[in-house]
N, C-alpha and C positions, 0 to 999 in steps of 0.2 A: 502313201497308197490305198487306192481299195481294191477290194479284193472279195470273189465273189464265194459265200457258203452254200451250198447244195444249191438249189435250182431258184430258192426262196429269197435268202438274205442276201446282203451286200454289206459288210463289213469297211467302213471307210476310217476310221481314226484310233488309234489308244489310247485309251481311258486308264490300263492300268496293268502292273504287269503281278503275280506270285509267284512261290512254285509249281502250282498245278499249272497256270497257262497265262492267258494273256486276253485280257476283255478290251473289249472293242466296241467302240460308238457305230452301231448299225441302223437298218433298215429295211424291214420287211414290208409285206401286202398290207398290212396293221397301220406304216407307219416306224417312229421313232423303235428301235429295239438295244439290248445291251446283249452280246455275243461273247460267250467264253471259250472261247479257246482253246483246249488244251494242248499240252506239249505233244509235236511229234510224236518221240520215242510212246509217251503214251495213247496217240491214234494210232499206234503198231501192235498194240500189243493185241492179239483175237482175242484173248481167255477177256480183256477187261471191255472191248469192243463188244464182245455176248455180257458182259452185265451189263454194263450202257442200256442198251437194247431189251436189255428186261424190267431194267428201272422207270424204263420209260410210264407205264400205269402211274407209276406211284407218286413218281414224281410230278407228271402232270396236272396228276386231281387233287396237287394241295394250293390248294388257295383261302386265301384272308389276310387282313386291311394290313397286319405286321410281318406279313414274309414277302417275302420277292419272288412272284411266279414264275417260273420252266411255263415257258409257254412250247417249246419244242426243240428235239435232238435230233442233233442233224451227226448223220454216220456217209460221210462222202470222200472216198480215196483214202484222204494221207488227212483227214481233218476228220474231227470230235468234238461237237460244239452245241453247246448250252444256249438255248437263244431264250432271252429272261424278258422282265420288264422293268425299262430303262427309270431308273430312280433321279431324280435331279436335284444333289446334295452330293454329299460328302460321305466317310466313314466315319466310325468314333474314334480309329484308332489317328485320323488325324484332328479330328477337336480337341482330343488329348493332348495330342503334342503342342498343337495351341495354347490350354486352356490348364494341361498338367492334368487340374481336379475339377471337378460341378460341384458348384451348388446340389447340395441336398434333395432339395425339392424336385431340380434338372435331374440329377440322377436315379433316383424312387421313378419319375414318371417312365423315361427313358427305358428301366428295366422292364417295368412292369407292361410296355409296350412289348414287350421281346417274350417274356414269361407267355402272354397272350396265343403269342404267334406260336411259340414252341405244344401250347396245350392244346392246338389243333393239329402240329404234325404226330405226336404225341396219341390224338386219338386215331390218327390216320397208319399208326404203327410205324411213322417215319421218325428215326433219330437222330439228328443232326451231327453228332461227335465232334464238333470244336466248332463252340461256342467262343467268342472273343470279340475284343474292339474291332478289329479286319475285318469280321462279317458282320456288322452290323451298320445298315445307312443312314443316315438322315437323311430325310424329304424335306428339305426346304422351300418348295413348294407349296407344303401340307400346311395348317392352321397350326398356332401356337400352340404348344398345351402349358402343363403345370411350369411354372419356372423358368417359360419363355424356351424349352422344352418343343425339339421341331418332333414328328413323329416318325417313330424307330421301325426299323426290319430288318430283318433277319435274312441272310442271304446263303450261298451256295451249300442248300442241303441237298447233301445227296451225292457229295464230291465225295468225302473222304469214307464215304461205307464202295464208292467205286472203286476209288483209286487201293483201298486196305483188302484185298484179294488177298487167298490163300497163299499162294503161288508167291505174290511181292512180299509179304510180309512174314509169313513163319509164325511160326509161336514165338518167336523170341523176339519180335516187335511190337513197338508198339505206334502207333499212330496221333500224334494229335501234337497240339504245342503247350510245353512246360509247365508252362504257365500254368495255365488251367484245366491239365489234367483229374480226372476223382481217383482217389488211392485206388480203387479196385481197378481202372485198366492199369495203373503201375506196374499192378502183381501180377498181373496177367490175364482176369476175370475178361468176360463177354461185356464190352457196351450197352449199355441199358437206359432209358428214358433218363434216370436219375442223374449221369453222367452228365447230360446237359444242365441237371437244375446246379449241381456243381459248379459246372463252368459259370452260370450265369452268375451264382453268387461271389466269386472272383471275380468276374468284369463288375457289379454292385460296390464292391471291397474296392477295386482299383477307381469306378470315378467317382469315389468318397476321399479315397487315401492319396491318390497321384500313384498309386504301386500298389502290386498285387500281395494278398498276405503271403506270401510263401516263394515269391522269386527273390530273384539276383544271387549274381553268379552262376556257377558251373551247373547246366542243366541235370548233373549229378545231385547236386545237393536240394536240388530244390525238387525233384523226382524223390527222394527221402525226406524233404520235410512235409510234401503232400501224405505220405503215411504216419509219420514219428509222433510229427507235431500239432498242439491246437490253433487254432487263431490268435493270435495276440488283441488284445481289445482296439478299437480307436475311439481314443477319448471327442466327447465333445457331440454326440449323438444322441440322439434319445435311447432308451436302454430298451423298446420296443424292437426298438428297427435293427439294436444290436441283437438282438435276441434270436430273431428273423434270420439273421446272417447268418449266426451262429449254426442254427440246427438247418440249414441249408447247405452246411459248409461239416456236415457231422461227414465222420468216417467212414459212417454204416449206412449205404445207402437207402437203407428202409427209413432211415429215419428224417429223410428229407420230403421237405413238400412235394406235392405235385405241381404242375408248372403253370393249372388251373387255380388250384389254393396260392399261389406263390401270387401270381396277378392278382389276386382278390385282395390279399394281407397288403399288399403294397399301396397300393390306392387307399386302401383304409386307415393307410398310417401317411397319406401324401399331409393333410393339415397337423401331422406333427413337425414337419421339417420348412413346410411354410415361410419364406421369406430366411430362411435359416443362411449365412454366407455359407464359403466352402472353408473346409477344415484348416485348422492352419497345423499340420503336422510332418514332420520331415523325413524321407526314407530311412527304413532302420536300415543297421551296419548287412556287408552282404559277407558271404564268404567267397573268397574269394581262388582260382585258381591256382594249384601248387606254381603252378608256372608263368603268374598272371603275371605283368613286370608292372611296378609302383610308378612307371614315362608315363602312363594314360591318367594319371591323375594329376602328376604333375604340369601336363601339357595342357590340360582341360583350366580354363579361367576360371576365379576365385569365386565360387559358390553355386558352378555347374554340377550337377552331376554327371559321372560315367553311368551311363547305360550297359550292362553286359546282355540283354537278354537277345543275340542270336545266337545262330542256331549251332551250338557249339556240341561237335560228335563225344554222344559216349567210349564209341570204341573207338579205340587207340586206331588211327593211320586213316582214318575213316575222313572221308574230304567232308566239313558244315556247308550246310546250303547255301544257298547263292545270295538269300534273301532275309530281309530281317522282318519281312512281314511274312512269311511261308503261311503257309496252307497248313501245311503235313510237313511234320517234323520225324523222319524213321528213327527209333532211336530200339535203343536193344534195353530187354527188361532186367534190371536189376536181381539178382540172383538174391534170396531173404538175407545170407550174411552183411550183405553191404544195405539191407533196406534197416538192418539190426542195427548195426554199429552207426548209424545218426544220432545224433543230440535227440534225447525224447524231454517233451514238456512244451510249455509255449516256443510259439516261431519268435522270429526277431522284432523287437520290441520297436515300436514307433520311435524317434528322436525328438526330442523338441527343438520344435522350429526353431533354424539358424545354425543348432551345434554342427562342428564340423565334422564329416564322417572320421574314424578312428583311419590313422594311415596313408588319409589323402593330404596332401602337399598344407591346405589351411592348417588340418591339426596339427605336421611337424611342425609348422611354423609355429603354431598357439605355443606346445611344448616347447621351442627352440626359445620363447619368452619367459617362459618359467624359470629355464633352466637359467638364462643368465639373468632372471630378477632373483632364483636364490643364491646365485652364486655371486651378487653384488649386496645380497642380505649378509650372507654368511661373510664378506670381507670386513662390509662397517662391522658384525658384531664381534669380531674377532680385533676389529680395532678399538674396537672399546674396550673392550673386555684387557687387551693389551695397556691404555690408557690408563684405565681403573686398577690395574696393578699397581704401573711405578708412580701413581699417586697418590697410595698409599704406601707404598715404601719409602716415599720422598717424606711423608709424616713421621712414619716410625722413626726415621732416619733422627729428624730432626727432634726429637723428644727425647730420645733415649737418652742415657748417664753412661758413664764407664761403666760400672758395674752391670750396668743390662747389655752391654754387646762382647762380656765376659764371663764365658761362664766355667772359669775355674777357680775355685775359691782360694781368696788369698791363703800362705802358707802362718802357719801361727809358731809364735815364737820363741 
């Protein structure tokens, strides 16, 4: 059912939902638009509405071919909405869900586009703070780029900053998606432009590998890995590309490249990955939550991975978010002793392609087969040993003399 948004726009059809609100296909004075209607509880927050209006100039002034432009901000009664350019295509998460991973050439080209968009935003003093595949749109009507990639645009600028008010999150909360959070955010430091570079490098790793470098398992374990572990190597990519990834995933923000530098370097590396097939690696083993039942693995079809990237609350008793595509997940900042308690060294190492995950149904079945095989081998060996001993005894008995079988010397007359 169509609904009016302010006096100039009409929302006609729901395109998608997230934790911050609902995206509608709409119509405005200049034609079709996308309208992000924020949740009613956000619209009723007067402090948030004030921040919304304050950010109007910055958001409306951000224009770049790789950024989904905000055309208008609407504050009307209980409606709080961002009116944006309509992109005819899909988001990068949907592409990953379909293909699992991309060929390196397409992955590098997409991330280079997003780096260019971030460079323009950072130059304007705007930090995105929630770079992830869900917030990258692929323009299916645009010209194809390297590796058959569609033009990539970054969306949802300003939403994280709007929602992350001091009263809403306080100093003990962090806003973001666990897999893509820079270490400095986990440690409670204010977000700067470098957090977007870290998140974008995480996206590139995920496009190449099919999984994020520090993800998997409970969000508490994910946050700890961001702070305490180094990224595990990805076999099969050029060393120059790997070194670029390592630099942008550095724990120290000052060690990372700037967005403009990252975009330039990625395009310079495109010839090295031209024609390369997608990598053939499997997701490494996750650290399961203590109360995580193995039934999920048992129920999954053989060969399928059980994804555990939903928003699990770090605060006991808190309700998890209602979507696995959350734009924002509010979490408690871990204490220093919690972070220090994690394993230090290299993060989870990718498993060889096709190898079963320890603890999975496939892994347990393989273990049972090994135990049965070992048991059979033990029985065969024992039987062979028994037969050998019997034959040896029989041969000794056949060739023995009476003196041989009596250890008592005859009496002397």
